[in-house]
N, C-alpha and C positions, 0 to 999 in steps of 0.2 A: 556439377557441384551442388550439393544439397543445402538449402537454407532452412535453418531450424529456429522456430519461434516458440519461446516459453510463455505459457499462459496458465492462469489458475482458474479453477471452476467457479461457477456462480456469477455474481454480478459483473465482474470484470470481463469474463468470457462473453457474456451476453451483450455487453455494451461495446465489445471489440468487434463483433460480427459485422456491423456496417463499415467499419474501417477496413477490415479484411476484404469485404466485398468491393470497396472502392479500389483496392489494389488487385482485384481480380482473383482473390483467394477465397475458396469455399471449402470449409471443413467437410470431410466425408462422413463424420459422425458427431453427435452431440455427446460431450464427455460426461454429462449428467446421466445419460442413458447407456453408457458404455463403461466397461472396466479397463479399457485400453488406456495406457499412459502415453502412447505415441499415436497420433491421429494423422492419417493421410489427408491430403487435400486434392482438389482438382488439378493441381500441378504436381507431376511426378517428382519434381525436385524441390518441393516445399512441404515441410511437415511441421506439425504442432506437437510440443511436448507439454503434458499436463502435470504441473508441479504445485506444491503448496505455495501460497502467495508469498510467504516470507523467504522462500527459496529461489524465487525468480532471479534476483540480482546475483546470487551465487552461481547459478547455472550460466548466466551471461558472462559474468566476470571471468570464469575459468574456461569459457569457450565451448561448453557443452551445448549452449544455445547461442545463436548469432545475435538475436535480439529478443526482447521480451517486453511485457507491460507490467509495471509494478506501481503501487501507491506511493505517494510522497512519504508517508509514514514508514513504509518498509525500506525505502531508499535511505532515509535519515538514519534509521537504526542500523542498516548495513554499512553505511559509511561511504558508499559509492565508489570505492577504489576500482580503477580499471574500467570504469563505465562512462559511456558518452550518453548524455541526456538531451537529445535534440528537440523533443516535443513534449509539451504538456497537452495531453489528449482531452482534457476537460471531461473525463468520464469517472464514474464511481465516486462522485463528490460527497464529502461529509466533513465533519469538523472534529478536531482533537480538542477534548474538553477536560477540565477538572470537574468531577461530580462528587457530591457529598450527600449523606442522609438528610432528609427533610428535617429541619429544626437545628441542624449543626451550623453554628455561626462561623462560617469559613473566614469571612473578612476579619472578625475579631481575633480568631486564632492566628491569622497571619500578622495582624497589627501588633499583637502582644508577644510575637516571637516564639510561638509554640513550635515544638518539633513535631512534624506531622509524619504519620505512617501512610505511605502512598503505595497502593497496589496497582500494578500495570503490566501490560505486555510490552510496553515501550519505555524501558528504563533510561535510554539515552535522552529521548525527548523530555521525559519527566524531570530528569536530573538537571538538564540544561535550563528548563523553564524555571524551576524553583531556585536555581543558582542565580539567575538573572534578577529574581525578586529578593534575593538575600534570605530565603527561607530555608531553614534546616529541615531535612527530610530523611527518613529511612525508606529506601525503595524496596518493595517486595515484588519480586518477579513472579507473575502467574501466567498460565497458559489457557486457562478456562474462563468461565464467566466472571468478569470483574465485579459485577453488581453484588455478588454474595459477600465479598470481603468485608465491607463496612457493616453489613448486616449482622455478622457473627463476631465482630470485634477484631478482625485481623488487621484492618486498616482504618484510618480516619476518613480518607478520601480515595478516589480512584482517578486515574488518567486513562481515558479510553476514547475510541471513535464514537461519535454520535451522529446518527442520521436523522431520524424523526424524533428521538427522545422517548419513544414509547416504552422501551425496555426499562429505562430509568424510572419512568413514572410508575410502571407496574411493580417496581421493587422499592417504591417510596424514596427514590433518590432524585436529586435535581442538579442540573448543570450549573456550576457556580463561577466558572471562568473559562474563557476561550483561549486556547493556546495557538492553534493555527488551522488554516483551511487545508483540506486534503483533496487531491485529485490524482489520477493515475498518469504516469509518464511512460513514454517509449524509451527504452534503454537499449543500447547497442554495444556489443563487444568491439573495442577499439581496433584490435587486430583484424577482426572480420570485416570491419568497415573498409579497410584497405584491400584485403585479399578477395573479398566478395562484393566489391563496390558496385559492379554492374547488376547484381541481384538485389542488393539492399537499397540502393538509391531510389529505384522506382517505388518501393514500398514506403520509404520516407516521404517521397513527393506526394503519393496518393493519400497518405494519412494527413499530411499538411494541408492538402486541398480541402479535406473534410472538416478539419478543425479551424481552418482559416488562419493558420500561423506558419510563418516561415521557419524551417528547421534552424536551430542554433548551430553555428559553425565552430 
C-alpha cells in the first residue's frame, strides 16, 4: 500500500526535510534540480508528489495524496473541506498583512469610510478581514506580484504574505496592518487516515516529536 505525500517546491520542501528524516523518509531527488513531479524515497511504498502550493489541499481532499503540507493561508482559502489538520508544523512562518504605498494614510481612509480597492491572491482572507472592520472593499484577484498593483493605480492597498518586508520596501510600500500569522500545517485525507492508519500514524507521531506538539484528534 503506497503512501503519497503532497509537497510544494521551495521553502516548505526544504523545511519539511528534517520532519521527513525524523520519520525515516529520505527523498531520492531534490525537486528543484529535477523535472520529475513524482519523487521516490528510500521507502518503496512512500512517494512524494510535487504540486503547486495552492493545490496541496485539493490533492489531499480528493485522495490523490494521503497527506500533505500546506500554509495556513492556503488552507483558509481552500476552505478545508474533507481535511484533517492534526499538526501545526511551525515551518515557513510569515505574516499576512495589509500594505500600502508610502504616504498613503490608510488609517484615515478606513476612519472616513473610504471604499478601498484591494489587490490580493487571498480574496477570502481579505474579504473576511475587511468585513470584520466594517470597511467596504473591491477585491481584485491577482496571481503575480502584488506590489505592482498600487504603484500603477490598480489598487489602493494589497493583502499579501510578508516575511522580511524587503520586497515592500524596494517598491516603496509599507505594511500598515497585521491580519494573521501564517505557518504550515500537516493535512491528512480523512479516508486515508482510516484505510492506511498503520502507515500514516508513524509519520504523524514522528512529526509531532519534532515540533513538540501532540496531534489533534
